RODO-574618 format. One line per field, with one value per residue (C-alpha): residue number from 1; residue in three letters; x, y negated, z negated. Coordinates in steps of 0.5 Angstrom, whole numbers, plus 500, padded with zeros to 3 digits. Example, Ala and Ser with C-alpha at 12.3 -4.5 7.8 and 13.67 -1.06 7.14 Angstrom:
resi = 1, 2
resn = ALA, SER
east = 525, 527
north = 509, 502
up = 484, 486
***
This chain:
resi = 1, 2, 3, 4, 5, 6, 7, 8, 9, 10, 11, 12, 13, 14, 15, 16, 17, 18, 19, 20, 21, 22, 23, 24, 25, 26, 27, 28, 29, 30, 31, 32, 33, 34, 35, 36, 37, 38, 39, 40, 41, 42, 43, 44, 45, 46, 47, 48, 49, 50, 51, 52, 53, 54, 55, 56, 57, 58, 59, 60, 61, 62, 63, 64, 65, 66, 67, 68, 69, 70, 71, 72, 73, 74, 75, 76, 77, 78, 79, 80, 81, 82, 83, 84, 85, 86, 87, 88, 89, 90, 91, 92, 93, 94, 95, 96, 97, 98, 99, 100, 101, 102, 103, 104, 105, 106, 107, 108, 109, 110, 111, 112, 113, 114, 115, 116, 117, 118, 119, 120, 121, 122, 123, 124, 125, 126, 127, 128, 129, 130, 131, 132, 133, 134, 135, 136, 137, 138, 139, 140, 141, 142, 143, 144, 145, 146, 147, 148, 149, 150, 151, 152, 153, 154, 155, 156, 157, 158, 159, 160, 161, 162, 163, 164, 165, 166, 167, 168, 169, 170, 171, 172, 173, 174, 175, 176, 177, 178, 179, 180, 181, 182, 183, 184, 185, 186, 187, 188, 189, 190, 191, 192, 193, 194, 195, 196, 197, 198, 199, 200, 201, 202, 203, 204, 205, 206, 207, 208, 209, 210, 211, 212, 213, 214, 215, 216, 217, 218, 219, 220, 221, 222, 223, 224, 225, 226, 227, 228, 229, 230, 231, 232, 233, 234, 235, 236, 237, 238, 239, 240, 241, 242, 243, 244, 245, 246, 247, 248, 249, 250, 251, 252, 253, 254, 255, 256, 257, 258, 259, 260, 261, 262, 263, 264, 265, 266, 267, 268, 269, 270, 271, 272, 273, 274, 275, 276, 277, 278, 279, 280, 281, 282, 283, 284, 285, 286, 287, 288, 289, 290, 291, 292, 293, 294, 295, 296, 297, 298, 299, 300, 301, 302, 303, 304, 305, 306, 307, 308, 309, 310, 311, 312, 313, 314, 315, 316, 317, 318, 319, 320, 321, 322, 323, 324, 325, 326, 327, 328, 329, 330, 331, 332, 333, 334, 335, 336, 337, 338, 339, 340, 341, 342, 343, 344, 345, 346, 347, 348, 349, 350, 351, 352, 353, 354, 355, 356, 357
resn = MET, LYS, THR, PRO, LEU, LEU, LYS, GLN, PRO, SER, GLU, LYS, SER, ARG, ARG, LEU, VAL, GLY, SER, SER, ILE, LEU, ALA, PHE, THR, LEU, MET, GLN, PHE, ALA, ALA, LEU, GLY, ILE, ALA, HIS, ALA, GLN, THR, ASN, THR, THR, ALA, ALA, PRO, ALA, THR, MET, ASN, ARG, GLY, SER, THR, GLY, THR, SER, GLN, SER, SER, SER, PHE, GLY, PRO, LEU, ARG, HIS, ILE, ASN, ALA, GLY, LEU, LEU, ASP, VAL, ALA, TYR, ALA, GLU, THR, GLY, PRO, ALA, GLU, GLY, PRO, VAL, VAL, ILE, LEU, LEU, HIS, GLY, TRP, PRO, TYR, ASP, ILE, HIS, SER, TYR, ASP, GLU, VAL, ALA, PRO, LEU, LEU, ALA, ALA, LYS, GLY, TYR, ARG, VAL, LEU, MET, PRO, TYR, ALA, ARG, GLY, TYR, GLY, ASP, THR, HIS, PHE, LEU, SER, ALA, ASN, THR, LEU, ARG, ASN, GLY, GLN, PRO, THR, ALA, LEU, ALA, SER, ASP, VAL, ILE, ASP, PHE, MET, ASP, ALA, LEU, LYS, ILE, LYS, GLN, ALA, VAL, LEU, GLY, GLY, TYR, ASP, TRP, GLY, ALA, ARG, SER, ALA, ASP, ILE, VAL, SER, ALA, LEU, TRP, PRO, GLU, ARG, VAL, LYS, ALA, LEU, VAL, SER, VAL, SER, GLY, TYR, LEU, ILE, GLY, ASN, GLN, GLU, ALA, GLY, LYS, THR, PRO, LEU, PRO, PRO, LYS, ALA, GLU, LEU, GLN, TRP, TRP, TYR, GLN, TYR, TYR, PHE, ALA, THR, GLU, ARG, GLY, ARG, ALA, GLY, TYR, GLU, LYS, ASN, THR, HIS, ASP, PHE, ALA, LYS, LEU, ILE, TRP, GLN, THR, ALA, SER, PRO, LYS, TRP, ALA, PHE, ASP, ASP, ALA, THR, PHE, ASN, ARG, SER, ALA, ALA, ALA, LEU, ASP, ASN, PRO, ASP, HIS, VAL, ALA, ILE, THR, VAL, PHE, ASN, TYR, ARG, TRP, ARG, LEU, GLY, LEU, VAL, GLN, GLY, GLU, THR, LYS, TYR, ALA, PRO, LEU, GLU, GLN, LYS, LEU, ALA, LYS, ALA, PRO, SER, ILE, GLY, VAL, PRO, THR, ILE, THR, LEU, GLU, GLY, ASP, ALA, ASN, GLY, ALA, PRO, HIS, PRO, ALA, ALA, GLU, ASP, TYR, ALA, LYS, ARG, PHE, THR, GLY, LYS, TYR, GLU, TYR, ARG, LEU, ILE, GLN, GLY, GLY, ILE, GLY, HIS, ASN, LEU, PRO, GLN, GLU, ASP, PRO, GLN, ALA, PHE, ALA, LYS, ALA, ILE, ILE, ASP, VAL, ASP, HIS, LEU
east = 316, 310, 305, 297, 295, 293, 286, 286, 281, 277, 280, 275, 276, 284, 284, 280, 284, 290, 288, 286, 293, 297, 293, 294, 301, 303, 300, 304, 310, 308, 308, 315, 318, 323, 326, 326, 331, 335, 336, 337, 343, 346, 345, 348, 354, 350, 348, 342, 344, 349, 355, 356, 350, 346, 339, 337, 331, 325, 322, 315, 319, 322, 329, 333, 339, 346, 352, 358, 358, 363, 363, 357, 354, 348, 341, 336, 330, 329, 323, 322, 326, 333, 335, 330, 331, 333, 330, 333, 328, 331, 327, 327, 327, 324, 321, 324, 323, 316, 314, 315, 311, 306, 310, 315, 310, 307, 314, 316, 309, 312, 318, 323, 328, 326, 332, 330, 336, 336, 340, 346, 343, 337, 334, 340, 345, 351, 358, 364, 368, 367, 372, 368, 365, 358, 357, 350, 352, 348, 354, 356, 349, 349, 356, 353, 348, 354, 357, 351, 350, 358, 357, 352, 355, 349, 351, 345, 338, 332, 332, 326, 326, 322, 325, 332, 332, 330, 336, 340, 337, 338, 345, 347, 343, 347, 354, 354, 348, 351, 349, 342, 337, 331, 329, 323, 324, 318, 319, 323, 330, 333, 340, 343, 349, 352, 353, 346, 344, 346, 341, 335, 328, 321, 319, 313, 318, 323, 318, 317, 324, 323, 326, 333, 334, 332, 337, 343, 342, 345, 338, 335, 340, 338, 331, 331, 335, 330, 324, 326, 319, 315, 319, 318, 310, 310, 314, 309, 303, 305, 308, 302, 296, 291, 294, 290, 296, 295, 300, 301, 304, 308, 311, 313, 317, 319, 323, 328, 330, 333, 339, 345, 347, 341, 341, 348, 347, 340, 343, 350, 345, 341, 347, 351, 346, 347, 354, 355, 359, 364, 364, 369, 375, 374, 367, 369, 370, 363, 360, 364, 360, 354, 355, 354, 347, 348, 343, 340, 339, 337, 329, 325, 319, 318, 312, 308, 303, 297, 297, 305, 306, 313, 318, 319, 320, 315, 315, 316, 322, 326, 323, 329, 334, 332, 334, 333, 326, 321, 314, 311, 305, 301, 298, 291, 287, 290, 297, 302, 310, 311, 308, 310, 306, 300, 299, 303, 300, 302, 309, 309, 306, 311, 317, 314, 313, 319, 323, 320, 320
north = 133, 128, 130, 128, 121, 121, 119, 113, 112, 106, 099, 099, 106, 105, 099, 103, 109, 105, 100, 106, 110, 104, 102, 109, 109, 103, 105, 111, 106, 101, 107, 109, 103, 102, 109, 109, 103, 106, 113, 109, 105, 112, 115, 109, 105, 098, 092, 090, 082, 078, 077, 078, 073, 071, 073, 076, 075, 080, 084, 088, 093, 089, 085, 086, 091, 089, 093, 091, 095, 093, 086, 084, 084, 087, 086, 092, 094, 101, 105, 113, 118, 117, 124, 125, 125, 119, 114, 108, 103, 098, 091, 087, 080, 075, 079, 082, 088, 086, 090, 096, 094, 099, 104, 105, 107, 112, 115, 115, 118, 124, 124, 120, 115, 109, 104, 097, 093, 086, 086, 081, 074, 075, 074, 075, 079, 075, 076, 077, 072, 065, 067, 073, 072, 071, 077, 079, 084, 091, 095, 090, 091, 099, 099, 095, 101, 106, 102, 101, 109, 110, 105, 108, 115, 117, 123, 123, 120, 119, 113, 109, 102, 097, 092, 090, 095, 101, 099, 100, 106, 109, 107, 110, 116, 116, 115, 118, 124, 127, 122, 122, 127, 125, 118, 114, 109, 104, 103, 109, 108, 101, 102, 097, 094, 087, 091, 093, 086, 083, 086, 081, 084, 082, 075, 077, 081, 076, 071, 075, 074, 066, 066, 069, 064, 059, 061, 061, 053, 049, 046, 052, 054, 047, 048, 054, 051, 046, 050, 057, 058, 055, 059, 066, 065, 064, 070, 074, 071, 073, 080, 082, 078, 082, 082, 077, 076, 070, 065, 068, 074, 070, 066, 072, 074, 067, 066, 071, 067, 061, 065, 060, 065, 067, 062, 064, 071, 071, 066, 071, 077, 074, 071, 077, 081, 076, 076, 069, 071, 077, 081, 083, 088, 093, 094, 095, 103, 104, 099, 103, 109, 106, 103, 111, 111, 117, 121, 122, 129, 128, 130, 124, 121, 115, 110, 105, 100, 099, 092, 091, 084, 084, 086, 094, 100, 105, 111, 115, 111, 113, 120, 124, 120, 124, 131, 134, 136, 130, 127, 120, 117, 111, 108, 105, 100, 093, 095, 090, 090, 090, 097, 099, 093, 093, 101, 103, 110, 111, 109, 113, 119, 119, 119, 125, 129, 128, 130, 137, 137
up = 128, 128, 123, 124, 121, 114, 113, 108, 102, 102, 100, 094, 092, 093, 088, 083, 083, 083, 077, 073, 074, 073, 066, 063, 065, 063, 056, 056, 057, 052, 046, 048, 050, 045, 045, 053, 052, 047, 051, 058, 055, 053, 059, 063, 062, 063, 059, 057, 058, 062, 059, 051, 049, 054, 056, 062, 066, 065, 070, 069, 066, 061, 061, 067, 066, 069, 071, 075, 081, 087, 088, 084, 077, 079, 076, 076, 073, 070, 068, 067, 063, 063, 065, 070, 078, 080, 085, 088, 091, 095, 097, 103, 106, 103, 098, 091, 086, 085, 091, 087, 080, 082, 085, 080, 074, 079, 080, 072, 070, 075, 071, 076, 073, 078, 079, 083, 084, 086, 093, 094, 094, 090, 083, 078, 082, 083, 086, 081, 084, 087, 093, 095, 102, 102, 107, 109, 114, 114, 112, 106, 103, 104, 101, 095, 094, 094, 089, 085, 084, 083, 077, 074, 075, 080, 085, 089, 089, 093, 097, 099, 102, 107, 111, 109, 104, 109, 113, 107, 106, 113, 113, 107, 109, 115, 113, 106, 107, 101, 096, 099, 096, 101, 104, 105, 110, 112, 120, 121, 124, 123, 124, 129, 132, 135, 142, 142, 139, 146, 150, 151, 149, 153, 152, 147, 143, 143, 140, 134, 132, 132, 125, 127, 133, 128, 123, 129, 128, 123, 123, 121, 116, 113, 114, 110, 104, 104, 105, 102, 099, 104, 109, 105, 105, 112, 113, 108, 112, 119, 117, 113, 116, 113, 106, 101, 096, 091, 089, 083, 086, 091, 086, 082, 088, 091, 084, 086, 092, 088, 087, 089, 095, 098, 104, 105, 105, 109, 115, 115, 116, 122, 125, 125, 129, 134, 134, 132, 126, 125, 119, 114, 117, 111, 114, 121, 121, 118, 124, 129, 126, 126, 133, 136, 133, 128, 126, 119, 117, 110, 109, 111, 111, 115, 114, 118, 116, 121, 121, 121, 124, 123, 129, 128, 133, 135, 132, 138, 140, 133, 131, 135, 130, 124, 125, 118, 115, 118, 117, 120, 117, 119, 113, 115, 112, 114, 111, 113, 113, 105, 105, 098, 095, 099, 098, 092, 092, 099, 098, 091, 095, 100, 095, 091, 098, 101, 095, 096, 103
***
């Protein structure tokens, strides 16, 4: 069903309340940081550092953890009690796990164990083999989530995401519903397929996808490789036209795009959508299932920012794809594409609420 639109607090009050909650929560984690790290190390077979002696990059929650999962050495941040119910937060393109810097403490304060992995091609996540195809097709990214859960022996989790992260969360929820307790997806149902990608859109809609066509060319690949950070900043600005992020905020996330596989993964993803490259055979059975636009039956809350400048489907067009307990929320106040970072309270509330639908 479609719920009434939520009335949002003013920008000033939202920032004041958010700052107070975040400050209080971070004080709690500072006091318990050492014990928390020891407990989490016991709870999950992950290493704090890469290799045997090298140090990992850091996140807002301390040193990144690493675990071998499927094809990847996955770098991830973790916060909250080790025995708490698990929430996995998935980031989009061209962003990173810092989108959840304010969401995660709010969830941890409610007793959740919050995991924020870097996707393939981002941050300190790397392929275990130099011979592995740098495949960016959606089913590969979604399979990485299952491999990550398996490696950490997580049977079930609440999934939340936006952009590429929402697409991965949607796919996991559709293909492996037993692994998903509940779902929060920004912009709703984002599962697509190559056949659907052949259908032309109206001119204004096609214009929004300019970068997809740019990446279809060798000039586009070279241009993204040469100007990755400037390109990403442009996407941030156009996707969230009312979000006044500063250079420090952007630079903190842009560092994740320096991953040596980032350009290849990005270009592969968008070329795959247009049918210009083919995915790996091992993912073909999964793609065949997704081509039927499978419904999602797990409890779900979909979110949309009222100032989302990125391409996104209309809520009424995808509501029927969610056949379980379902709510739609329009988040007002000039909120754009990177919803968890632009309104962390609304995103955290959706995670908590969907867990009790």
